[in-house]
N, C-alpha and C positions, 0 to 999 in steps of 0.2 A: 339558435342554438346556444344554450349559456356553458353546459359546460362540455368539454369535449376532451379526447384523448389525442397526443402530438408523439406520434413516433420519429426520432431522428437521428439517420442515419450521418454519422460525423470523417469531414476525410479534411485534408491540411487547408486546404484552399476553398470548400464549398462544405456548404451541408444537404440533405436531403429532407424534407419536412412531410410528412403522410400524419393529414388532420381526419382523427375519426369523429363523426356526432352527426347525428340525425339516421344514421344507417348508411352516410356516403363517406369512400374517403377521397379527400382532395390532396393534391402533391403540390409541391414547388420547390425550385431549387433556390439557396442563397448564397451568397458570399459570405465566409467565416470569414465576418470582421466585424468591427463594431458600428458602422452603418448597415451591413448584413445583416447585425442584428435589429437594428431601429425597421428595418424592410417586414421583417417577421413580427415585429413589435403591431406597425402597420395592416400586415397580412392579416394577421388574428384579428383584429379588430371588425377587419371587414368582414368577416368569416360570422363576426358576433359571438366569438368565443372569448369569452369577459372569463371564465373560471378553466384552466386549461391542467389536464394533467401532461406531463411531460416524463419520457423515457429514452431513455439515450444510453447509449454504450460506456463506458468507462474507458476511454482511449488516450488517457492523458494530458497532455497540453492540449490536444486539439480542440477537447471540448469541455476544458476548464473553462474559460471565458464565458463563455455560452452559458455553461452551468448557471454560472454566479450571476449572469446577465436575467435567465429566468426566474432565477430566486428572488432577486430585488425588485424584478415586476411583480413579484406577488401569486408566482405560480407554481404547483408543487412538481419538484421534478425528484426523479427516482433515475442513479445512476448504478447500473448495473455490469457486472461480469460479464464479460463477451461470452464465455463458456455456457451461460445460460441461455444466452439468444442463438448460438449454435447449438445447443439441443433441443430446444424449441424449434429451431428449424427442422432439425432431423425428427422430430415427433410427429410432423406434418409434412415431411417427406418432398423436403421443398426444394426443387432440382433447377430454379433458376437462380441466378445471383447478380443483380443489377443496385445502383444507391437505391432509385424506388421503389423493388420488390422490401431491400432489406429495411428500409423504412417503415414500412405497412408491416413487414412482421414483429419490427419492433411496439410496434402502436398495439397489433393483437398479442404479444407475448406480456404489454402490460394490462389489455383487456381482462386477460385469461391468469395471471397470476397475480398482479395486484404488488407488485414490489414495494417494500418499505421507501417514506421519500427518503430523500437526499437532505443534510443539513450541512451547510458550509462549515470548515472550521473557522475559529478567531484566528482575525489579521496578523497576530502574533504569532499564532501557530504554520500559519501559513509559510511567516518570513522564514521561521526558523526549518521547516521544512526544504524551502528553498536552498536555505544555506547548509545544511547536512546533503543534501544532494549532490549539491555543488562541490563538497567534501571530497564524498565519493567518490565522486567521477575525478577527480583531480589525484586522487589516490591511487584507483585504478591506473590513472594514465601515465604516473610516475611510474606503477609496476611493470609496466608492458616497456616503459624506455629503459628503465635499469636491467628487463631482462634482455632487451637487445644490443647495451653496452656490456654486458656478461660473454653474451656468445659471438659480438659479432666479427667479423670478419672482414670486417670493410676497412675502408681507408681512412688515414688517419683524419682525413677532413671530415668524412662521416662521424668518424668516433665526436670528435670536438665537434660536432651539430647537435650529436643525443648528451653530450654531457652538460652544454649550455641550455639546450631546453631540460635537464633535468634539474638547472639551479633557477632556472624557471619558476618549473612544480611547486620547487623546494619553496620560494618567495610565497605562492599562490597559495599554497596549503597552509602556511603558516599565516596569511594574513585571515582564510577563512576563519581558521581556526577564534583568530582575535576576535573576529566579525559575530561569530556564533557564540562569543563569551561574554563579550558586549551585549550582542542583542537579550541573553538569558539573564545577564547582571541586571537591566535594565529593564526588565519586567518579572517583576514579584512573585507572582503565580507562575511560572514558567521558574523564576529562580529557586522556589520551594519545590515545587517537582521535581527538579533538574537534582538536590541535594539528598529528595528519597530515594532517588533511582541509585545516586551516586555513594550511599549506605550501602549497599547490595555489595557485599567482597565478590569481587569479579566483574563489576560494571564499572568501569572508568570514567574520563569524563567525555570522551569522542564517543562513547555506546550511550551515556546516560543523554546526551544531545540528541544522538541517534535515533534512541526508542523513543525520544519525544516525539520527534518531526515525522516517525510512520505513524505512532499511536494516535498521537493528534487530540482525543475527546475521548479519556478512556472513560465517561459517562456513558458512554456507546452501549457496552460490554456491558449485560449484565453477569458474568460466570467471567470465572478466565479460562473455561475453555471456549469460550466465544474469541476470544483474544488470541489463542494457541491456535484455534480454527484457522483466524484471519494471517494468523502467519504461515499457512500450509505446515505446523506440527503437529498435526493432530496423525495419529498412527490410520493406515489404511488397510482395511483387510481383506482378501481375494479367497473366498469359498464359496466352494460350491457344491452342492452331493459328497459324496464319500472319496470324490476321486481328485477333486482340487482343490488343492489345501495351501495355499503358496505364502513364505513370508509374508509380515508385516511389515509396510516400507511407509516411509511418510505419503504423504497426499500431495505434497508441495501444491497444492492449489490454495495459491494467497501469496500474502504481500513478502517477497523474493528478499527484499532488504533485509526486513526482520531476521531472516534465516540466515543471512549472510553475516548483520550484526551480532546474531547473537554466537556463533559459533565457536571464536575464540574466547570471548569472556566464559563459554561453557569448560573449556579445556583447563582454565584458570580456576573456574569455580570448585572442578571437581578434587583440586591441591587444597583451596584455600578459606571457600566456604562453606563453614562448617554444616548445615543444612543440607547444601549439593553434596558434598564429601560424602557425608552417612548413606543417603540417597542412591550415591552411583554403586559406592563400596555392598550395599543392600543385591543391589542390579548385578553387579560383577560375582558374587557370589552365588548367584542364581541361574549362572552360566550364559548370563548375555553377552556379548559377544561390546568390544569396544565402539563401534560405531552405533551401535544401538545405543550403547551407557550415555556414548555423546547430545545422540538426538532427544534422550530424554534429560540430559542437565540440561540441554538449551530451552525444553518444554518448562521443566523447574526453575529456570530462571524466568522466564515469563510468568509463572505464576507468581515469583518473587515481587516482580516489577507489579503484575496490575494488583498483589497485595500492600505494598506499599505506596499507592498513588490510590488507593478506595480507603486503605484507612488512613491516609492522611498522616500516619506515622511512620518514622525511619525502621531500618531492618535490624530485627531482634531475634536470634538464635534462639532464645526462651522460650519466645511465644508459640504457642500451639499452633495457631491460622501458619506460622512460616514454616514449624518444623515436620507440619503433617506431610 
């Protein structure tokens, strides 16, 4: 068995592997730790699987370390959206759900669909992503505590605790923003891309860093529409026959952090970005609702971000590519 397919079902502490080779499926469970990864390597070698096509779900932090380990080991790794696996399971009318069944399902999914290989982002981009996601979490925690303080009917001791926590979060947010700035300034490629995004009216420093951290590698997108789809900002139609004709809505199948990051900048861009403002004015004149216009402005901003990063040129409202 030289070439084989490995389906992996990830959990927090363990992962289940299903190896398809020579028409047989072999299962084994491993610890989701570096020692477990080493045991997996030994097991694959014992099976004679020297060239392995690995398929696993995008489960965030749980599977990230394993994906990097397998990629470094020379295997082809595909990291797919869990919704795709769920749809494939429904197409097979699968009724049983266990780790072993799921691992086999993922292996069969790869066998049938052959998803694109996954390439890990550069270390500098991974570092930036970790920082901007930490900043986003801190700001969300701060907003929660601020809401508690505004509506709190608690005793003075509780309010003092909330205020103390707010002060701590403010310090952490300030420190994290400083870490992001230092990281961007210390990496020439990141700094150049950061300034390209910041040249777009409506995209501030925090948003520019967050976009970079979530887009990671703009080269993997061939068109701006692919990036828009990745963000879940593409409109989804629901039309069937002559009786079903629902309004188009955002599909929201994509990176929710990108959508969140673009909401308030799109409102600013509607007023101060000449390209986005002209675009939104046309939509309003055509009778679109305010929320539809905001969603369209979010898509337009992402198109502009794609344009400056791909062209390696700062935003220019007179350029046809940006104004179209």
